[in-house]
Phi, psi and omega in degrees: 000135178286154181303315182300318180292320179299319179293321179297313181295321179295320179298315179296323180295315181287336173298323180296331179275359180062037172291144185293323183230070188299321180293314179297317178301315181298318180295317180298317181292322179291322176299320179293315182296330184256354186054048184246155174271165176304320180296317179297321179296320179295316181295328184270012186308325182259007178279160174280134180282124179302146186301315182295320178296318180299319180295315178297320179299316180295321178299317179293321178298321179298319178295317180292326178299329177279007178069025171293140181299141178306318183298324178287328179289317181275339179081013180208159179209139179276140175213126181052044177064022175232147179271136179234137174289138177224158176210172177298356176276351182226153174293142178284126178302142183236150181303325183294336178289342177296337176298330178296318177297319179301320180295321178297318180296328176290320181291322186230078183290340178279095186281358178262357181283160182263083182273164171245115181243157172213144176236130175262128180079058190288333179060239180291347182087007188300324181287307182300318182292320177299317179295322178296325178287322182282333179239086188294349180249007181279149171254136188227132170255125180237125184238159174200150178284340184259121177292328178295322176295318180296327176298317178295316181299319179296320178299318179292322178296319178295319180301322183262009172074027182235014185301325183288342183255002177241126178261111180265131179223141180266138177163167181270113179051235186285351177297338181277350184280130175288147182297334182265020180298132177296143178306141189265143171285321178209141177243127185238154174198140167247079188282166173298115186237011173274134178285162178300324179295318181291337181296338179289341187246010183288154179292162187300321181302323182295337182290346176273346182275155183299122184301325181295339179267353183257318187226149174270003181067014179228237185265004180087355183240355188296317179290324178297320178299317181296319179297312182292321183292334181259359189296320188297333178299330188254348183272150169292156171305130182071017172283179186234152170237129186234124181231144173269150180215182181220226186297334183285349180080208183238138179283160175286151176231169181239151179303144016269005177265119183232151179289115176286310173190148167282157175233151188232160174272183184294340178272002180082014180271132179299129181242342181172186181218142176254121182250143185245132176278095180277085184301136182280000000 
């Protein structure tokens, strides 16, 4: 079977599964099965598809037909122009989370300074690792309740050459923080912010992602409240706490931690909030 025909049949097959981008999905999966670039795939359009590649491609298509996320099938996802290993043990990095990185860069434009950062709920490590790459002199503590997630994060940190500058610790929220932790310039988190009610309406792909990374099993704000309420103990005076959010919005806080500003994406959708430690 020629490559062009294989892609056409795969696209029609994925349309039956109501995938949002069946042609793109088919191309991504074939590139993975063949270890080919987009240019190579284009050049080979009239070539015969090797049997082994065809078999691998069909296996991947079957998984996608069941609406498994592309990132879990290929085992990787791009974030901030870097590739990260992912598995069903971690949340898939999303483009909207890149706004969180943008906010940090606005707060601390001097990327050569020696900052102290921490991330709660690191998952694949994409946020902590991106910050380590963007701030080569920063020290970073990255925590997660899941040891399996931390295994993935460590692999990604090693891949991007920052493993020595990120301290990974397992634990629930602040329980993972060592008592001798240096005061932080910024504390970040993309916590589970879907409410239990919203979980009934999520798309099929989301059902493959770790539930513990999606919902707090309550109103979507309970973990965020805990993070914000405990932040000042760990922040430097005038340090920041930055959280990503969704439909539930942002919880109220009490002084000395105050909302500096909410931040939005280009479509005007609320994506998170930057909180300032207004030291007394």
